[in-house]
KEKE-3310 file (N, C-alpha, C; in steps of 0.2 Angstrom, whole numbers, plus 5000, padded with zeros to 4 digits):
npx = (5439:5425:5416:5401:5399:5397:5387:5389:5389:5383:5382:5384:5387:5400:5404:5404:5413:5425:5427:5429:5443:5447:5450:5456:5468:5472:5471:5483:5493:5494:5496:5512:5516:5516:5528:5537:5537:5527:5524:5523:5507:5502:5506:5499:5486:5487:5487:5477:5466:5471:5467:5454:5449:5452:5442:5431:5422:5417:5426:5435:5450:5456:5449:5453:5464:5476:5479:5491:5498:5497:5497:5508:5516:5512:5510:5524:5533:5530:5525:5537:5547:5543:5542:5555:5560:5553:5557:5570:5572:5578:5582:5590:5599:5598:5584:5577:5580:5572:5559:5554:5556:5548:5535:5533:5532:5518:5513:5512:5502:5491:5489:5489:5477:5469:5471:5462:5451:5448:5438:5425:5426:5429:5417:5408:5413:5426:5441:5453:5471:5474:5463:5466:5478:5477:5475:5487:5498:5498:5501:5515:5517:5517:5527:5537:5537:5537:5551:5560:5558:5566:5578:5580:5582:5594:5602:5600:5608:5620:5623:5624:5619:5624:5618:5605:5603:5596:5584:5580:5576:5563:5560:5556:5544:5537:5538:5528:5517:5520:5522:5507:5503:5509:5505:5493:5482:5464:5452:5445:5455:5465:5465:5473:5484:5486:5487:5499:5506:5504:5513:5523:5528:5527:5536:5550:5550:5549:5561:5574:5571:5573:5587:5594:5594:5600:5613:5618)
npy = (5643:5636:5625:5620:5622:5637:5637:5636:5624:5607:5595:5583:5587:5591:5577:5571:5580:5574:5561:5561:5567:5558:5545:5551:5554:5540:5535:5540:5537:5522:5521:5527:5517:5505:5507:5508:5503:5491:5495:5507:5507:5507:5516:5526:5521:5524:5538:5541:5536:5546:5557:5556:5553:5565:5573:5566:5552:5543:5548:5561:5564:5577:5584:5581:5585:5583:5585:5592:5582:5574:5581:5584:5571:5567:5578:5583:5572:5561:5565:5571:5562:5552:5559:5558:5545:5540:5546:5544:5534:5533:5536:5550:5558:5573:5573:5568:5579:5591:5585:5586:5599:5603:5601:5605:5618:5616:5613:5624:5631:5624:5627:5641:5644:5636:5645:5656:5649:5646:5652:5647:5635:5630:5631:5620:5611:5605:5599:5604:5605:5619:5623:5615:5619:5632:5649:5659:5652:5645:5655:5654:5644:5642:5653:5643:5635:5639:5643:5633:5627:5636:5634:5620:5619:5628:5617:5609:5615:5615:5601:5596:5602:5619:5628:5629:5637:5649:5646:5651:5665:5664:5667:5681:5684:5678:5689:5700:5690:5684:5696:5701:5687:5687:5700:5700:5696:5693:5683:5687:5695:5687:5680:5686:5682:5668:5669:5673:5664:5653:5659:5658:5645:5639:5651:5648:5632:5631:5639:5634:5620:5623:5628:5618:5608:5615:5616:5602)
npz = (5451:5459:5449:5451:5463:5462:5453:5439:5432:5431:5445:5438:5422:5428:5432:5419:5411:5420:5417:5406:5403:5410:5403:5391:5395:5401:5388:5381:5393:5390:5375:5379:5387:5380:5372:5381:5395:5403:5417:5418:5418:5429:5437:5431:5433:5446:5447:5441:5450:5462:5458:5457:5470:5477:5477:5475:5479:5494:5506:5504:5501:5500:5509:5519:5525:5519:5503:5499:5501:5493:5481:5481:5476:5466:5455:5458:5459:5453:5441:5436:5437:5431:5418:5416:5415:5405:5393:5395:5402:5414:5429:5438:5452:5450:5443:5455:5462:5454:5453:5467:5467:5460:5464:5478:5472:5465:5476:5483:5476:5479:5492:5493:5487:5496:5507:5504:5504:5518:5527:5522:5518:5531:5539:5531:5534:5528:5529:5526:5525:5528:5534:5546:5550:5553:5548:5549:5552:5539:5530:5531:5528:5516:5512:5514:5507:5494:5495:5497:5486:5479:5485:5482:5467:5467:5471:5462:5451:5458:5458:5446:5433:5429:5425:5428:5438:5433:5434:5446:5444:5442:5454:5456:5451:5462:5471:5474:5477:5489:5496:5498:5503:5516:5520:5524:5516:5512:5505:5490:5487:5487:5475:5465:5468:5467:5452:5454:5459:5450:5439:5444:5446:5432:5427:5435:5433:5418:5415:5421:5416:5402:5402:5409:5398:5388:5392:5393)
capx = (5431:5421:5411:5397:5395:5394:5382:5391:5389:5377:5387:5384:5392:5407:5406:5406:5422:5431:5429:5433:5450:5453:5448:5461:5475:5472:5472:5489:5496:5494:5503:5517:5517:5518:5534:5543:5535:5520:5523:5520:5499:5502:5508:5494:5483:5487:5487:5468:5463:5472:5463:5446:5448:5454:5436:5426:5422:5414:5430:5437:5456:5457:5446:5456:5472:5480:5478:5496:5503:5496:5499:5517:5521:5506:5512:5531:5541:5528:5526:5544:5551:5537:5544:5560:5560:5550:5563:5578:5573:5585:5581:5595:5599:5595:5577:5574:5580:5567:5553:5553:5555:5540:5532:5533:5527:5511:5508:5510:5496:5485:5491:5485:5469:5464:5470:5459:5443:5447:5432:5420:5428:5427:5410:5405:5417:5430:5443:5459:5477:5475:5458:5467:5484:5475:5477:5494:5503:5497:5504:5523:5520:5516:5533:5542:5537:5542:5557:5561:5559:5571:5585:5581:5583:5601:5604:5603:5615:5629:5625:5627:5618:5625:5614:5598:5601:5592:5575:5580:5574:5557:5556:5556:5538:5533:5538:5522:5514:5523:5519:5502:5502:5512:5503:5485:5478:5463:5446:5444:5461:5469:5464:5479:5491:5484:5488:5506:5508:5505:5517:5531:5526:5529:5544:5555:5551:5552:5567:5577:5571:5578:5595:5596:5593:5605:5619:5620)
capy = (5643:5629:5627:5617:5627:5644:5637:5635:5616:5605:5589:5578:5589:5589:5570:5566:5581:5571:5553:5562:5566:5552:5544:5555:5551:5534:5532:5542:5532:5516:5523:5526:5511:5500:5509:5508:5497:5492:5496:5513:5506:5506:5523:5528:5520:5526:5543:5545:5535:5548:5562:5555:5554:5573:5577:5560:5544:5543:5552:5561:5563:5582:5587:5578:5587:5576:5587:5593:5575:5569:5586:5584:5564:5566:5584:5583:5567:5555:5569:5575:5557:5547:5559:5559:5540:5538:5551:5543:5529:5532:5542:5552:5564:5580:5571:5568:5585:5592:5584:5589:5608:5603:5597:5611:5624:5616:5613:5631:5634:5623:5631:5649:5643:5632:5649:5659:5645:5643:5653:5643:5628:5627:5630:5617:5604:5605:5601:5606:5606:5624:5622:5611:5621:5641:5655:5662:5646:5641:5658:5655:5635:5647:5655:5640:5631:5644:5646:5627:5625:5639:5632:5616:5623:5629:5610:5605:5618:5611:5593:5594:5608:5625:5632:5627:5643:5653:5645:5658:5671:5664:5670:5686:5683:5678:5695:5703:5686:5684:5701:5700:5683:5690:5705:5697:5697:5688:5681:5691:5699:5682:5680:5686:5678:5662:5668:5674:5657:5647:5662:5657:5639:5640:5652:5643:5628:5632:5643:5629:5615:5624:5629:5611:5607:5619:5613:5596)
capz = (5452:5460:5446:5453:5470:5459:5447:5430:5429:5437:5445:5432:5419:5430:5430:5412:5411:5421:5416:5396:5406:5413:5397:5386:5400:5398:5379:5382:5395:5386:5370:5381:5390:5374:5369:5387:5399:5406:5425:5417:5420:5438:5437:5428:5436:5454:5447:5441:5456:5465:5455:5458:5476:5481:5480:5476:5484:5503:5510:5498:5507:5499:5514:5526:5527:5515:5498:5496:5500:5484:5477:5479:5476:5457:5453:5459:5458:5448:5434:5434:5438:5426:5410:5412:5414:5397:5388:5395:5403:5420:5435:5440:5458:5448:5441:5460:5465:5451:5456:5473:5468:5456:5472:5480:5469:5464:5482:5484:5473:5480:5499:5494:5486:5502:5513:5503:5507:5526:5532:5519:5521:5539:5540:5528:5537:5525:5534:5520:5529:5528:5538:5553:5555:5555:5544:5550:5550:5530:5526:5533:5525:5507:5509:5515:5498:5487:5497:5496:5480:5476:5488:5475:5460:5468:5472:5453:5447:5459:5458:5439:5429:5434:5422:5429:5442:5428:5437:5451:5442:5445:5460:5456:5448:5468:5476:5476:5481:5494:5502:5499:5508:5525:5523:5525:5511:5511:5499:5484:5488:5486:5470:5460:5470:5464:5447:5452:5460:5444:5436:5447:5444:5425:5425:5437:5428:5410:5415:5423:5411:5395:5405:5410:5392:5385:5395:5392)
cpx = (5430:5415:5404:5394:5394:5391:5382:5390:5386:5384:5390:5388:5399:5409:5408:5411:5427:5429:5429:5441:5451:5453:5454:5467:5474:5474:5482:5495:5496:5498:5510:5520:5519:5523:5540:5541:5530:5517:5521:5510:5496:5501:5502:5488:5481:5485:5478:5464:5462:5467:5458:5444:5450:5448:5431:5425:5417:5419:5435:5447:5457:5455:5447:5464:5477:5481:5486:5502:5502:5499:5507:5521:5517:5511:5521:5533:5536:5527:5533:5547:5550:5541:5551:5563:5560:5555:5569:5579:5581:5582:5587:5592:5595:5585:5575:5571:5572:5559:5549:5553:5548:5535:5529:5530:5521:5508:5508:5503:5489:5486:5487:5479:5466:5464:5465:5451:5444:5440:5425:5420:5428:5419:5406:5408:5422:5437:5452:5465:5478:5469:5463:5475:5483:5477:5484:5499:5503:5500:5511:5524:5520:5524:5537:5541:5541:5549:5564:5565:5564:5578:5586:5584:5591:5606:5606:5606:5621:5630:5628:5626:5619:5618:5607:5597:5598:5586:5575:5576:5564:5553:5553:5547:5534:5533:5531:5517:5513:5521:5513:5501:5504:5509:5495:5481:5472:5456:5449:5453:5466:5469:5468:5486:5490:5487:5496:5511:5509:5512:5524:5533:5531:5534:5548:5555:5553:5559:5572:5578:5575:5586:5596:5597:5599:5611:5621:5625)
cpy = (5637:5629:5623:5621:5633:5643:5635:5630:5613:5599:5584:5579:5586:5585:5568:5572:5578:5565:5554:5563:5562:5547:5546:5552:5544:5531:5534:5538:5526:5516:5523:5521:5506:5502:5510:5502:5498:5494:5503:5514:5509:5512:5527:5527:5523:5532:5546:5542:5542:5556:5562:5556:5560:5575:5571:5554:5546:5548:5556:5565:5571:5586:5582:5580:5585:5578:5588:5587:5575:5575:5585:5579:5565:5571:5586:5576:5563:5559:5570:5567:5551:5552:5558:5550:5537:5541:5547:5535:5525:5536:5542:5558:5569:5580:5572:5577:5590:5592:5587:5597:5610:5603:5602:5618:5623:5614:5620:5634:5632:5627:5636:5648:5642:5637:5652:5656:5644:5644:5649:5636:5626:5626:5625:5610:5601:5604:5601:5607:5614:5625:5622:5617:5630:5644:5658:5656:5643:5645:5657:5648:5639:5648:5651:5635:5635:5643:5640:5625:5630:5636:5623:5614:5625:5622:5608:5607:5617:5607:5593:5598:5615:5631:5633:5633:5647:5652:5649:5664:5671:5665:5677:5688:5682:5685:5697:5698:5683:5690:5702:5694:5686:5697:5706:5696:5692:5688:5682:5694:5695:5678:5678:5683:5672:5661:5668:5670:5654:5652:5658:5650:5637:5642:5649:5637:5626:5635:5637:5623:5619:5627:5623:5607:5610:5618:5608:5595)
cpz = (5455:5454:5447:5459:5467:5453:5441:5427:5434:5438:5442:5426:5421:5428:5425:5410:5413:5418:5410:5399:5406:5406:5391:5389:5400:5393:5380:5384:5392:5378:5371:5384:5386:5371:5375:5390:5404:5413:5424:5419:5427:5440:5436:5434:5443:5453:5447:5449:5461:5464:5458:5467:5481:5484:5481:5480:5493:5507:5507:5503:5507:5507:5520:5527:5523:5507:5496:5499:5493:5480:5476:5477:5468:5453:5452:5455:5455:5441:5432:5434:5432:5418:5411:5413:5407:5392:5388:5396:5411:5425:5439:5448:5455:5445:5451:5463:5462:5453:5462:5473:5463:5461:5474:5478:5467:5470:5486:5482:5477:5489:5499:5490:5493:5508:5510:5504:5514:5528:5527:5519:5528:5538:5536:5529:5533:5528:5531:5528:5531:5535:5546:5556:5557:5549:5543:5547:5541:5528:5525:5528:5517:5507:5509:5508:5493:5489:5497:5490:5476:5478:5484:5470:5460:5469:5467:5450:5451:5458:5449:5433:5432:5431:5422:5436:5439:5430:5442:5450:5443:5450:5462:5454:5457:5475:5479:5479:5487:5499:5503:5504:5515:5525:5526:5525:5512:5507:5493:5484:5486:5478:5465:5462:5468:5457:5446:5452:5454:5438:5439:5445:5436:5424:5428:5433:5420:5410:5416:5417:5404:5396:5405:5401:5387:5385:5395:5388)
residu = (MET:ARG:LEU:VAL:ALA:SER:GLY:LEU:ALA:THR:PRO:ALA:ALA:VAL:LYS:LYS:ALA:ALA:LEU:ALA:ALA:PHE:GLY:VAL:ALA:ALA:ILE:ALA:GLY:LEU:ALA:LEU:ALA:SER:VAL:THR:THR:TRP:TRP:LEU:LEU:VAL:VAL:GLY:VAL:ALA:ALA:ILE:LEU:ALA:ALA:TRP:GLY:TYR:THR:GLY:GLY:PRO:ARG:PRO:TYR:GLY:TYR:MET:GLY:LEU:GLY:GLU:VAL:PHE:VAL:PHE:VAL:PHE:PHE:GLY:LEU:VAL:ALA:THR:LEU:GLY:SER:MET:TYR:VAL:VAL:GLY:GLU:GLN:ILE:THR:LEU:VAL:GLY:TRP:LEU:ALA:GLY:CYS:ALA:ALA:GLY:CYS:LEU:ALA:CYS:ALA:LEU:LEU:VAL:VAL:ASN:ASN:LEU:ARG:ASP:ILE:PRO:THR:ASP:ARG:GLU:VAL:GLY:LYS:HIS:THR:LEU:ALA:VAL:ARG:ILE:GLY:ASP:ARG:PRO:THR:ARG:TRP:PHE:TYR:VAL:ALA:LEU:LEU:SER:VAL:ALA:GLN:VAL:LEU:VAL:ILE:ALA:ILE:ALA:LEU:VAL:ASP:ARG:PRO:TRP:ALA:ALA:ILE:GLY:LEU:LEU:GLY:ILE:LEU:VAL:ALA:ARG:PRO:ALA:VAL:LYS:ALA:VAL:LEU:GLY:GLY:ALA:LYS:GLY:PRO:ALA:LEU:ILE:PRO:VAL:LEU:GLY:LEU:THR:GLY:LYS:VAL:GLN:LEU:ALA:THR:GLY:LEU:LEU:ALA:ALA:LEU:ALA:MET:ALA:VAL:SER:ARG)
# end
């Protein structure tokens, strides 16, 4: 839900909440950097700037069709590889595969959200990727992201963590979502798909992570 557009919050209130969130993230980042490496501060600053630049500033990249790129990088690669380095002080092939899988699932959530908003975004000049490529290609892009994520989970299982394949069970949650998207659901009909996509992301990540932890 868009808080400002819906009238549930003022721009000033949203700005204050964002700054508070950034502040908490900065404190946590400083704590982690102090016990690992100060290079994490560079990553943290980049993440905060990326978060702000999505819809803030004179040229928000989220409205230039670049949202998915940044979501893939920061919600996928940076989040996964950063966590891996903080915990184990190493980055492995499995980490890269897991980061890419997480990035694809995070992008799928953004894609279906932007699919829902194509008509309104087009009216106000927000050129998201969905607006740029159109309705039908966006639907297939959504399916492709979910599919690639599952292929990457299989790759993790084949490379080093066989039990990671349990994460494939998460795709069961995706069936009704894919059916709705390819069936042409629009507007409010896509709201349940957002929830289902989030559940796919949670189920796949949680199951795969637990399986890999147990199989070490």
